[in-house]
C-alpha positions, 0 to 999 in steps of 0.5 A: 480786740473788738470787732471795730478794731479788727476791721480797721486795718482792712478798712484803712487798706481799702481807703488808701487804694481808692483814695487816689482814684478821682471820682471812683466809687471805692467799694459796694460793701454795706459798711461803706454805704453808711455815714463815714466813720471818724477814722475814715475822715482821719485817713483822708487828712494826709493820704501820703502817709498811707500811700507810701506804705503801698506799691501804688504807681503814683505821680508827684501829686500822689495821684495814681498814674492815669495810664496803665502800662502793661510792659512796665508792670510786666517788668516788675515780675522778677523773671521778666525784669531783664527781658527784651521788650519785643518778647515782653510785647508777646506776653502783653498781647496775650493778656485778657481784660477781666473784671471782678467784684466782691460778689464774684467767685474767687479770682484764684482758688485751689490751683494757680491757673493764671497770673494777672496784672491789676489795672485798678482796684485791690485784691486780697490774698488769704492763707487757707492754713493760717488765715493771714492776709496780704493785699495787692494794689493797682499797678501790681501783679500776682501769680508770677510763680506760674512762670517757674512752673511753665519753664519746666518741659515736663510740666508743659504736658502735665494736666496738674497745675500748681497747687495753692494754699491761698485764696485770691479775691477782689475787694470791691471792683477790680479790673485786671489783665489775665495771662492764663496758664495754658496760654503761657505754656504755648508762648513758652513753647514758642520761645523755647523753640527759638532758643534751641535754634540759637536766639540769644534773646530767649537765652536771656529769659531763662538766665538768673538775675546775675547773668542778666546783670552781666549781659546788660552791659553788652545789650547794645552790641547784641542789639546791633547783632540782631538788627544785622541778622534779621534774615537769619532771625526771620528764618527761625520765625518761619521755621517755627511757624511751619512747625506749629502749623504741622509741617513735617521737618522733612518738608520744611527744607524744601519750603525754606528754599522757596522762602529764603530769597523773599524773607525781607518781603515778609513783614509779619511772619505768619502762615498767610504771608508764607503762603502768598510767596509759595507756588500753588502745589506747596500752598495746597500742601501747607493748607492740608497741614494746618491744625484747623484742616486736620481737625476737619478730617476727624470724623467725630467733628463732622457736625461741629461749626467752624467757630468751635474748630477754630477755637480748638485749633488755636490750642494745638501745639507741636511736640516731638517724641523719641523711639519707644517713648510712652505718649499715653499710658493705659489706665491713666487720665487721658491728657491729650490728643495727638495728630501725627505729623511725621512717624508712626505710633503703636497702640495696644488695645485691651480689646484686641490681642494684636497692636494697631499702628497709626502714621502721618496724617492720622490722629489718636485720642479722639474721645477727648473731642467728645469729652465735653458732651459726657455726663462726667465732664469735666472729670477726665476720661481714662485712657483704655490703650497704651500709645508709644512712639515707633521711632522718632515722631513729630506730632501736634498735641491738643492738651486736655486742659485746653479742651476743657476750656473749649468745652466750657465755652461751647458747653451748650453747643456740644450738648445739643450737637451730640458729636456723631461717631463716624467710623474709620477702619480701626474704629470699625473694629472697636464698634465690632467689639461693642456689638460682640459685647452686646451679643453676650447679653442673653436676651440679645444673643439672636438679635439682628446685627443692625439693631445691635449696631443701633444700640452700640451707637447709644453706648456712652463712656462714663468715667468712674472714680474709685470707691463710687456707688454708680447704681444704688440698691433699691433705687430706680434702674436708669442705666445698663453698665458694661465693663470695658476694663477692670471690674465692678463689685456688687452689694446685696442688702448692704453686704458684698457679694462674691460676684464681680463683673469683669471686662465684657460683662454687664449689669442692668439687663432688667431694662430689656424686659422693661421696654416691652412692659405695659408700664413703659415708660412710666416706671423703671425697674428697681435695682436689686444690687448696689454697683460699686467701682474699686478704682478709677475706670471707664465704663460704657453706659446705655441709659433707659431713655436711649434703649427706649429710643432704639426699641421704638425704632425696632419694636418688632425685633424686640417683641419677637426675640427678647421674650422667650417661651420660658419667660413669665410674660404675664409678670409685668414691671409693676409686679416686678417692682412690687415684688422687690418691695414686698420681699423687703416689706412686712414680715408677713411677706418676707418669707412667703413663697415666690409663687404667692408674691407673684400673684400679689404683685400682679394685682398691684396697680400704678396710681398717680397722686396730685398735690393737695389731694388726700390719698388716704383719709383718717377714719375712712375705710382702708380700701388699699395699701400702697407702696411709694415709687417716686415723686414728691414725698407724702406726709402721714399724720394722725389726729390721735398721735403727736408725731408725723412721718412720711413716705419719701423713699422708694419701697416705703409702705403704708397700710400693712394692717390691711394685710394682717386684718385680711389674714386674721379674718381668713381663718374665720368663717367669713370676713366682716362687712366693714373694712378697718379704718385708716388711722392717719391722713396720707397726702403729698407734703405741703412743701412739694409742688410735684406729683407722686406715684404709688403701687396700690393693692386693693382690699378686695383683691387682697381678700381673694388672694388670701382666700386662695393661699390661706395656709401661706398667710396663716403660717406667718401668724400665731393664729390657733387653727385646726387641721382644716385651717379653721380658727379653733374654738376660743378657749380662755383657759387654753389662751391663758396657758400660752402666756409664759409666766402662767404656763406652770401656774396651778389650774385653780389659779388660772381658773380664778384669773379666767373668772375675773375676765370681763368681755369688752368690744373695741373698734377703730373709733374707740380710744386706745385699748392701752395708752402709755403703760400697760394697765390691763391684760386681755385675751383676743376672742376675735379680731386684730390689735396693733401694738406700737412702741412710742419710742421706736414707732415699731409695730407688731400685731396680735391675732384672734386667739392670742393675748396682750398685756402680759408685761403687766404680769411681770410687774405684778410678779417681780416689781423690782425687776419690771421695766416700763413699756410705753405703747399704744394698743389699738383695735384694727377693725372690730375686736372682741376681748376678755379683759382683766384690769391691772388692780384685779390681776395684781390682787390675784397674784398677791393672793397666790403668793400669800397662799404659797407662804 
């Protein structure tokens, strides 16, 4: 089937549905903006043939009914087919008008979170597994499986919605009426409450179709019974109204006595009408019970506006628990917040040996209210406590899925308000636990309680999923992490350590040094470890920014108490960051004493680099080496080499040849007057628009440090030195004996090779000493050369008194076994060498072999 044939069925469906909408543009798809194809004209000749294949609600003239009937469409749903119209009306009033089109995201994907009625337009339902596709037309519905899910009591309080293996999307412009899952659940709860108290209409809702058919014949009689018992029915409605508004059962009978005689005066049963017929004392009591006023009493919500609180209150539903029933399970996602209407709950806190108790008028799960301001939103927070009913409990419940809706609707509001955590008696214990936890940090042991309290208020909960790397090794350390449950694991150099940080322990104490550093706040420390979580847990996080804010307000406390006499206060953060990366950098630094590395680190300077500015120019003196810290990536390009690379990861280094060059000449009597030249241009990448920051080590500082610690640097090299750490007098014959393949060669043969050596000079501007295969071998009388593999771009250095090109000997001695090495060999600064070309060396080796025979 070609592409045109494949499109035809879908196009026919599209043409059928919009054809019955007079004057309506069928779709905005690009292929319909082209001239009508022949098949579309053919479809228009006899629409009735196509319309008969659909479920379109049409009149006698094959036109779509002009008025969308919500009740009629709801009655098409099998579960609602035999429902009383007064109950259907309840559903219809909850429908939300919504529009979609081709460029909208999926109407439904992954989870069945809504049911919808199609007012106009066409939707497609595609199987994710097989790709099969079906269509729903104007006047139809989709998602009625949601009713089956909502009818199960256990599901009403479960955060997980039904999973789907289909995607539902609009085909062109679509207008629908949506019934959301959380709205449906609240409505079902109300209907079930009425059913439990004897409402036969609601019994109809849950019976199978066969039962409905049997009851249909008795419908008239039941209708008469309902009309005759209006007082009883309104009584049940009043009872429901009191229940959903948080009035305890023990108080409802007193209110019902006051209301019963005046029920006929209540046209619509709502709290306002009930209040109007009650005395003032009961009015005040009922007002204190309603969800909105309960929310206003929660300290966490002190700064939230009336519109947000009203929105939250509309999602609160009643729920009953029996003795010892688990309401919230420790380590599970926090699914709800509860307001206790009557009875008591028991809370087992992990931070305390004893249990806590809350009673009528109190709440639990307050952190769900601040959840929308968390960085991890909408990932559910994890419950840190277990909560169970202490006897029978009546409560009002706010489900997490409903708070998520509020959170998205008022996301910017939550972010800007930063809900204030005011403290009641039990939260004071919680805050005290945080202060105690902070005091375990060595640098905070003697800190003033007022300061620790200020820090504790900056601590933010963060939900971490299992097997997540929450802090990366070698990356900027932007937060301290405090473990409140379970443990976190550490990695060093990619390998797991034996250290696990458990409840009450922390990671990231370097930030306490950083806030007093001269580099604050320009540069943050580098994390020395990777921090991982092995299972879902919540941790407390103190960000670098928040810590900086506290320090700004309590500067004297930190300067007096954090820095102890044992601290090396002269080692600043630039040095600390540099020290981290020097240890991971060139091998010449890697095994060096800590003392020397600290001295080097103290000379590192922070430098900002701007766009379109050369940081280092090719063929200019290499005045410094640099370590990349952050910002836009840097490109490194050489006119002598075709490949291009860059600096974009923190800790990457450029200019390491400067260190080798200074080390090499430190073994000589003096340094050369001229610095080596840079082999590349270094600048910010053209594609980036920001700035970058690097740590710089100047050549003059490096010379001074190397002179001070000559032995430390020279020990990392192959320099031939004497007992006074001076370069030994150059001896070509002794240098030739260092070559493994010549070590056992006859003295006279070595002398012949020595006599064939030709003195040559090279510098940075010279062509490559060797480019491609080794075509010569040479001894380095003085100076430094670099050898770069063209394949791996790995670089090694050879110093004064050493040799290079012995691979040529392998080829001369064992032609069949020799492998080719493709390299660039170049001078770093001024180089004096003794050279033997390939032909001369091969000739001599051949002569030696011939003489043996």
